[in-house]
N, C-alpha and C positions, 0 to 999 in steps of 0.2 A: 638428510640434506634437502633443502628446498629444490623445487623444480627449477630447471634453467630458464631464466627470463632475461629479457625478451629478445626477439630477433633484432639484430643491429640494423641501423639505417631505417628505423621505423618512420622518422620524420619525413623522409623522401617519398614514402608510400602513402602519406595522408591524402585523402581525396580533396579536390578543389570544390569550392562553392559554385564557381561559374565556368567549370571546365578548365582543363590545363591550358595556360596561355601559350601562344606561339611566339610572341615577341621576346626579344633578348636585349640586354643592355649591359653597360659597364657601370658599376657603382664603386665609389671610393677610388677612382682613378687618381684623385688628389685629395688631401685632407678636407678642403672646403666643400667637397661633394657630399660629405656626411656630417651634418651639424645637428646637435641635440642640445636643447636648453630646458632646464628644469623650471617648473612653475610651482609656486606656493600660494595657498588660498588665504593667507593672513599677512598682516603687516608686522614688521619687526619694530620693537618698541624703542630702540636706540639706547637702552640701558639694561644692565644686568650683568651677571657673572660670565656669560657666554659671548665670545666674540664670533660673529657669523661672517664668513668670507665668501664672496661671489667669485668663483675661480673658473678661469678658462684653461683648458689643458688640450694638448695635441700630441698624440702618439704615446700617451701614458695611461696606465690603468688607475682606477680610483684608489685602490689600497696603497699603491706606491706613493701617490700624491699625499694621502693621509699620513704616511710615515714621514715624508719630508716636512709636512706642516708641524708634526709633533716635535721633530728635531729642532726646527726653527724656533718654535715657541718654548722649548724646554719642558714639555709636559708628556705624560704617558699617552700611548696610542689610544688607550681606552677612553681618554678624555676628548678624543676627536669624534665628532658626530657627522654622519652623512646619510642621506636618505636612500641611496641605492648605488649600485655599480654602473658605470658608464663605459661604453665601448672605447677601447683605446685607439681604435682606427677612426680618425676624423677629428673634428673640433667639437668639444663638449663644454658646456657651462653648467656648473652645479654649485650648490651650497655646501659648505663645511662649517661646523661649529667647533670652537675651541674653549674648553673650560678654563677660565683664568680668574678665579676668585681673588679679589684684592690686588690684582696686578694690572699694570698698564698694558696697552696693546703692544705687541712686538713691533720692531722696526721693519716695515715692509721693504725698505731698501736693502735689508740683509737677506731677503729671500730672492735669490737669483737663479732662475732656471729659464732657459730659452723656451722650453716646452710648456711652462706653466706661468700664468699671469693672474695676480690678484686684482680683480677689477673693481671690487667694492668691499667695504668692511663696516659693520655696524654691530652694536651690542643688542643682546636679547636675554630674557630671563631663563629660557629653557634650552636644553640641548636639542639638536636636530636628531630626530629618531628615524630609524629605518622605516621606510614607507611613508614618511611624513611629507608627501608631496600631493599636489592636486593633479599633477600630470607632467608630461614632457612634450615640448614642441620640436618637431622634426622638419628639417629642410634638407631634402635629398635631391641631388643632381644626377640624372641618368644620362650617360653619354653613349654614343655609337648605337643608338636605338635602332633595331631592325624589326621588321614585321609590319602588319597592317595598322596604320595610325588610327583609322576609324574604329578598329576593334579595341585598341588601347583606350581610346576616348570612351567607348561604351563601357568598358570595365571600370574606368574611373567613376563614371556616373552611377554604376551599380553599387560600387563600394561606398560612394558618397551618400546614397539613399538607403542602402540595405545593410551596410557594414560587411564584415568578413567573419568567418569562424574564429572563435577566440582561442585558437591553439596556443599552447606554450611553445615558444620559439625554439629553434634548434640550439641556441646558445645555452639553454637550460640544461642540455644533456651533455655538453662538453665536446671536445674534439673527438671525432669518430664515435660519439655517444659513449665515451668511457665512463661518464657518470652513472650510466645504467649498469655497466659491468661492475663498477665499484659498489653499487647498491646491492647487487647480487652477492658480492663477497661479504658485505656487511650483514645481510640477512642469513647467510650461511654460517656466520660466526667466525669468519676467517680474518676480519679486520677488527682488531680489538684495541688498537692504539691510535685512533683517529682524534684529531683536534675537533672540538665541538662544531666549528664552522664547516669542516670537511664532512662530518657526520650529517649535519643538517642539509648540506648540498646534495649528498647522495639520496637521502630520504626524500627530499623535495623532487629530485629528478624522477624517482620511482613513482611517486604520487602523480606527478605531472604526465608521465607516460600513460598511466591508467586513465586520467582525465581525457587525454588526447584520443585514446582508443574509443571511449564513449562518444566523444564529439564526432570522431570520424564516422561512426555508424550512423549518427543522426544526419551527417552530411550526405552519406550514401542514400539514405531514405528521404532526402530533401526535406528534412524536418529540423534543421539546426536553427532556423529562424521562425518556427511556427509553434503554436501551443498544442501540446498533446495532452490527452486525458491523464491526470495524475502527475503533471509536471510540477516542479518547484520553480517559482519565479523569483527574480531579483529585480529590484527597482533600479532604473537607470541612474547612474551616479551614486549608488549606495551599495554597501555590502549586505544590507538586510534582505531577507528572503522569506517567502511564505508558500505554503502548499496550496495547490489547486483546491478551491472551495466550491467548485461547480458554478461559479458566477458566470453568467452569460457575457459579461463585458471583458473577460480575460483575453479572448481572441482578438478583440479590437485593440486592447491595450498593447498586446504584443505587436500587432500590425502597425501601431502608431509609435512603436519604439519607446513606450513608456515603461514597459517591463520586458524582461528577457527570460526565456527558459534557461535552466541551469543544468550542469552535469556534476557528478559526484567528485569530491576530493576525499578519497577513501580514508576511513579511520574506524575506530571502534563503534559498535552499535549498528542499528538497522539503517538501511538507505531511507531517505526521506521521501522519495518518490512513491507513487502508487500507480495502479492500473498499467496502461501501455508504457508509460515512461519507466516504471519500475521493471517491467518485463525486459525492456531493452537493456537497461543498466545491468540487471542481474545476468543476462545472457552474455554480455561483453566481459563482465568481471568473473564469470564462472571459468573463463580460460586462464585466469591469473589468481587463483585462490591462494596460492602460496604467498604471493606478495601482499594480497589483501589482509591475510592473517598476520603477516610480519608487521605491517603498518599498524594494525589494531593492537598487537602485542607491545608496540612501542609507546602506546598511550595516545596516539593521535585521535582527535575527534572527527566525526563526520562533518564536513563542510561543503560548501557549494561554490561554483564559479559559473558566471554567465557563459552561455554557449556562443554568443556573438559579441562583437565589439564594433561600435560605430565611431570612426574617427571624427573628431570635431574640426571645423574650420578647414576642411579639405579643399585645397585649390591646386591648380597645376598650370604650367605655362611652357609652351614650346618656344625656345629661343631660335631653333631651326628644326628641320625635319628629323634630326638625329639627336637632339638634346632636349630633355624634358626635366623641368624642376617640379617636384611634388612637395607640398607643405601640408602638415596636419598635426593635430594634437591628439595624444592618447593618455588615457588614465594610467596610473601606476599599475605595474604588473601586466601590461599589454605590450605586444611586441610589433615594432615597425617591420621586422623581417616577415611576419605573418601577412601583413597587408601587402608588402612587395611581392611576396610569393604568388598572390592572386593576380598580380599585374604583369610580372615578367617571368619567363621560364628560367632565365639565368640573369641574376643581377649582381654578380660578384665580379671582382677583378680577374 
């Protein structure tokens, strides 16, 4: 049997980049306080076999909305495409695609839900694939803000210019981090009848936990946003990465936010890092060898993820001393909760 992994509540113990914040606030006091809007980097053609719908939902999860769209259009759920799951709490706007070869568009007037609105529809040649976004726009309203306003302003400016550690957010791990418990059961061979989506969720949670542990150690050593010898770097706005080649300009490129140091997404094969960066990753992962081996045995490949994330177009406005609106864009796979964690000690209802 594999060693028991990991301690619960690991997310709450992750170190902060700018020290633990003292300010507190209420988020999601009402649906409009949490707004998310998908952005895509291409234009829709207006013709093709796929009907793309721009949908606003409130209080509903993405999977449930996809099911209702499939019933309305009379198609299989597998013929519905969406780029990612969106929080059910708040107001979110996202794209769905419906595969309708040789068929007219369904009658929008027959799609009647108070919590869902179809804002726009257009045709396109391709299905919307998971991850097929350029990013997400967040508009968050924090109410009953307490604490030193000057300190909050300083943190916002630091986040604006230096970013935050690119942790996987707490939602990746499920309620009470049960996805990690389930991952342990999977690795132990105790869960043999999982749906593919469930299985993938638990595997991703375990891999994300290991990445967070590596990043946490870099934060403790104040090296999450600095170039170390032997680092593997990722280009800003790209998934491409390359190993430290000894170039003297790498440090400057990291400082200029052109490239970012990365951490391991564990899989089969050797870690890509070298020298000091390899030493740190190997030391962290040595505490979790059972999980590393399990992930390798599942056939996952070694991948990399940037250690920091810089929000785009970050702005904020105080409507009064206790109400703060924060707006920013994040690339896919990055978490608004991670940014808010650096800003407020408690930002939940």
